[in-house]
N, C-alpha and C positions, 0 to 999 in steps of 0.2 A: 622546678621551676612551676610558677603559679599558672593554673589554667589560666586562661583570655576567656570571661565570662561573656555569653552569646546566646542569643536565644536559640530555642531547642529547636526550631522548624527551619533555623538559616543553614544553608548549603554548605556541606564541609569546605568547599574551596572559598565562600567569604568568610567563613570563621579564621583559615589558614591566614588570608589577607590580612584580615584586620589584627591576626595575632603580630604578623610581621611587623606593620605598623606601629604596635606599642611595642615594640623591643626597643630597650633601651640599653646604649653602652654605656658601662659603667667603669670608669678610669680610674687605678689606684692613687687614694686622696688620702695623703699621710695625715693623722690624727691634730697635728698644728700647724694647717694651713690656712692662711688667712683668708682666703677667696676662692668662693667654687664657680668654675663654668659652668651653663646650661644651654644647651642647644636647644633651641625650642621643638616639641614634639610637631610631627607632619600637621599643617594647616593651623598653625600658629605664625604669626612675625614675631620679632623681638619685640615691639613694642607691647605686644597683646599678651606674649609669655611674661613680660615685666609685670605686666598689671594683674596678672592673676597669682603669678608667684607672690606679689604684695600681700594681695586682698587675702592670700591664703596662709599668713603671717609671716614669711620668710623677709628677711632684710635684704630687699634686691635692690640694686644699686640703679640710678636710673640711666636709661642706656643712651650714649649720645649718638651722632649720625655717623651710620656706617658700619656700628657695631655689627658682629656675625652672633652673638651670644650674651646673655645676661648674666650677668656678675652677680653672685650673693653671698654677702658678707658672713663668714662665721661668728657667731657671739662671742664674746671675751669670756675667755676660760671655756669656750664650747670644745665638742669635738667635731673636728671635721668630716672623719670618717661616715658616723652617725647622720650628720647633717645630708652629706653626698647620698646615705641609704634611702633618706626621706624623700631627698628631692627625686631620685630615681623611682619612687613609687608614689609620685604624686599626680602619674597622668601628664604631666604639662612638662615632657623633658623627651629629647631623643637621645640625648647624651650628657654627662654631668663628669666631672674631669677636674684639677686643683688648675686654677690662674699661675702658673709655672711663671719663673723667672726662667727670663730668655738673656744668655750673654752672646758676646761675641765668640766664635769658636776660638777653644783654648788651646792656644799652641805655643811648645815650650821654648824657654829662651836659649836652651842648648845651642850652640853656636853651629853644631855640624849635624842639624836636623832639618838642615835644606838638603844635605845627601841621603837622608832617610826619607823624605815624607813622601816619595813617588810610592814607595810601599807600603807606608802607614795609613797614607791617605785611604788608599784601596779598600783597606781594612777596616777603615772609619775608626780608627785609632783616636783622631780627633774629637769626634762626638761622643765616643767614651768616657774623655778626660774631662768630656763636661759634668759625666756624672759620678765619676769614681776613679782617682787616680790609685790607688791601689792604699788600702789601710796597713801601719805599721802593724796590725796584728795578724798579718795574713803572711805565713813561712811556707816560702818556695826551696824544696831541695833538692839541688844540683847535685844529680848522681852521676859522675864524672871525672876530671883528672885534675880534680880541687880548683881553687878561685883564688885568685892573685890580691891579698888581700889589703896591700898599699895601692891599689889600682883607683884614680883618683875620682873614677864614677862608680866604683864597686863599696870602696872602706866602708863607709856610712851605711850600707846596706846588710851588710853581716851581720847574721846572727850569733850573740852572745849568749852562750847559756847559762845563766843566772846560777847554776846548782855548782856551777864549776870555778875553781879557783887558777888560774892562768898559770901553767910552769909548777904546780904544787907538787907532781908526783906523785898523786892520790886518784883514786877513782872517787870525785867526793857524791856524785850521785848514784853512785853503784849501779851504771849501765854499762857497764865491761869495758868503756871506752877512757883509758886512762887521761885525764887534765883535758878532755873535750870540750873546752872553751870556746873553741869556734868551730869547731864541726870535726869531722874520725876521718882516717886513713885507713882502708881494710884491703890494700893491693899486699899478697904475699909475696914473702922474700923469696921462696922456692920458683915461680913460675914469674915475675917480673923480669924483665930484660935486665940483666947484669951492668951495663952503662949507666942504668940508671944511680946506682950506688946506693941502694936503702941499704938500710943497717940494722933497722929498728923492727921489731916485729908486730904486726898488726894484731888487732886493732890500736893504732895510735893516735895523737893528735895534729901529724902533721900532713893537715888536710890542704894544704898550699899548691897553687898551679905548678906545675913543673913541666908543661907542654903548650898551655894556651888556648885548648880547645875547650875547656872548663869554664875559664872567664868570659872567652867570646860568647858560650851559650848564657852564662850568668846574666853579660848584658844585655843581649835581645832580652831577658825575660824580666829584669829589673836593675838596670843601670837608674843611678840619680837622674830624674828628671825636672826640669826647669830651675835647675844649678846652676845655670850657665857656665857650664863646664861641658864639653866634649859633646857625647850624642845623647840619645833617652831611652831607657828600656819602654817598655808597655806598662809595665804597674810600677810606679815610679817609687812610692813607699814599702812596696812589700820587701820582708826581710828574707837574706839567701842563706840556705843551711847548706855548707861546703861537706860532701859525701865524697871521698876521693878511692872511688874503684879500680879506673886506669891508669896504666903506669906512665912512664915519662914518653915514651912511644903510643901513646893514647890506645892500647888494647888493655886487654885484661882476661879474666877468667867468670865462668858463672857464678861458682863459688862465691866471689868476692865481690860480686855486681848483688847479688840476692842477699847476701849480708849487708850490705851498702843499702837497701832497700830496707830491709826490716829496721835498722837504724833510726832510717828517715821516720819510717811510721812510728816507730816508739818515741821520737823526739815529738812527735805533733805535728807532722809537714802537712799543711794542707793541701798542698800541690806537690807532685815527686814529680820531675822532668828527669826524663831516659834517652838521651840524644846517643843512643849505641843500640845494637840489636846483634843478632844471631838468628841462623836459619835452624839451628835446634831446638825443637821442645824442649822445656826442660820440666820434671817434676819441682823441684827445688825454685825455681824461678817463679813457674807459677802459684806455689805455695805464696811465698812470701808477697807476690800480687795480690792475691786472696785475703791473705792480712793485714795489707796495707790498706785494702777497700775496707774491710771491716772494719779498720781502726777512724776512719770516715779520709781518710786521703783519695784524691782524685789524680789516676797519675794518668801522664802525657809522654806518649814514647813516639820514635820515628820511625818511619816506616822502613825505610833502606835506600841505599842509593844505587841499587843495580839496575836501573830502568826497565824492570820486568812485571808480571803481574804476580799478586801475591807480596804478604810482607813478613818484617822479620818478626821474631819476639824480643821483649813482652808485648810489642803494637799489637801480636794478632789474640791476646787474650779478650776474654769478653771483660767489659766494662771498662776497657784501656781506653783512651781516646789515641786512634792513629793518627800519624799527620805525614802527607806529603808535600813536596815542598814544590811551590807555584813559582814561574817564572821563564816564560818561553822568551827567548831571546831572538828578535827579529831585525830588519834593518830600518824600523824605527826605534828600535830600543828594548824594551824589555816588558812585556807583558804580563802583570803579574794576576791576571785572571786565567792565565792558562796553565795547565800542566807543565812543570820543568822537564825536560827531556832525562835527565838522568835520575829519577825518582821512582821507587817503586810503585805501583797503581793496583788497581781493582778494590780489594775490599777495606778500601780506607775509608776514614771517617771524616776529615779534613783535611782540605789544604791552605798552609800559609805562605806568604814569600821563603824562600830561600834560594836566592840568585841573588849574588853582589850586593850581601845585606852587610852592613857595616855595625861592628862593634869593638869591645874593650879587648885588650891582648896588654901583659904584663910588659911592662917597658923592656925588660931584659931579654926576653923574646922577639923582638922586633928585628929583623933581619935574620931570624933563624926559624926552624920548625916550617917553613913556610908561610911566614907570616911577613906581608911586606906593609909597614906601617906610614901612613902619611898624617901629619898635622897632630903629632903624637903617640900614645902610646894605642892607636884604633886603628882597625884594619879590615876591610871588605872582605868574606869569602861566600862561599855558595854549600848547600849541602841539603838535607831533608834533618841533620843534624840542626841545622840553623834555625828551620822551620819552627820546629818542635817547641824550643822558649818561646817564641812568639804566640802559641797556642797555651804555653803553659801560663804566662804574663796573662792572657784574657780571665783562664780561668782563675787565676789572683782578683781580679776585677769585680770579676763576678762574684766573688768569697768576699770580699769587702763590702759590694752593696746587699747581698744578700747573706749575714752572716751565722743566721740562724737554719740556713738551706743545706740539705744534704748533698752528698756527692754526687748520686745520680741523678739529683733534678740540677746542678749545678751544668751537669755534661748533658742531657737533656736540653737545657738550653742554649747551651753553646752551638749544638748540633741542628736545633732548630729554625735557629736564626743565619744558615747559612747564605751566601749570597750563589748565584749559577755559576758553575764555571764557566769558560770562553768557548769550548769546544765540548759536542757529544763527548758521554763519557767520563769528564771531570768530574771529580771530587767535587763538594761544594767547598766553596772558598770562605775562609775566617770573614765574619762580620762582626767586627766587637763591639761597634756602636748600637747596632740590633738586637745583641745579644742582651745588653746592659738595659735598654729602652724595654725589653721584654717584660709585659707583667709577669708577678711570681704566680700568682693565684689566679684563677675566675671565682665570680663574684657570688655570694648564696644569697642576695638579696633577690623577693620573689617578682618575678618579670624582668629581671635584668641581666644582662652577662657581660663578662669583662671586653675590653677592646679585642678584636682579631677573633673574637668568637662567634660563629655564626649560629651558635645552638647545637654544634653536635661535638660529643666529646674528643679531648686531643686524643691522637693516636701515638703509636709506640714511638718511643726515641728513637734515628735512626740509629745505623750501626756502620 
């Protein structure tokens, strides 16, 4: 930071006050911005700031009555980022930012959104959707019971492996899973429930859902949004990689879970959702989590549903985003700002809605496996399993907004933007809007800081 010049005989307090007065908030200004807003420096009104900016050679638009800032036009072919830096260093600005477009809050046209709005709006999903709805290049791996490939809200979101030919009977891409055109199944025949009727050894391409849990999780993360069909996920356009490690009873083994996580990481998943856990620490599980993180994946895992302090694995491993369910049922409804009664708590990174949330269920399981469907293949359910994919969807939105950012930085943005819980001791509540609105970096312009920075270095990411 460039020191503020002051007379040598000035008192330290006076120099400090002068420095504070000259601090400039410089917001991220994309290079293709057409108009930059300048908040006048202290001691200048808008008219005076306009006159001095114009005299300094900036293309300042004449302010109308009541305007709170000076608009400076970016020259044709000019770089708005560089212009913003010059304005911040001019001595005439208290703040510099893009004159960004504002729109009416974007809500999806999905007919069941009204049943989701109570919890999605608490975590400010509509504000996030104004910025990003999840790019098609973002891949979320659902490590679970599989995904219902023909569900109307999921079928267009399923990742198709371009290196494999469906039904070829060959391992075209050499990754160890034969014909994994749409995901892979790692459930071991010897340990699966015999009633599931499995007869093909893993790994194999039979990654479809035979319980409903995986489809429900997938829908919360990335069901197609704004498609006039059913409900909406958090990341409307992200792709879903089906990785089946749980059998038809939604149970499995550490070895299968570890194989599935490794597969997802090696397939290039940006976000890995793990909506299950174990109380057993495991070297095998810990090492595949480390491998996934080394390959750039952000792992999101549920804290557990035992209603006790302490969280399950892999949520407890370093760098994994551990998720508890929010949703305290009371006489006036569900308070999604408070911790759910059934969820594990303590060293949890974030909580997200996990009570009476709506999502997708394969049609054939409506009325079975505990799924009570209404208005088509959709049901409501509760659990930290279902809070987790809401956070995974938020991570996908962040990845779409900042595609070059490393997973630890995205994790920091997500956790540093949490809302306070309703009750003392509650973990912070997910705030998707704040996470996407946060600046990715702080400025290196002399005499300027990014919005939200009081001059101190950023602290460590919460755990």
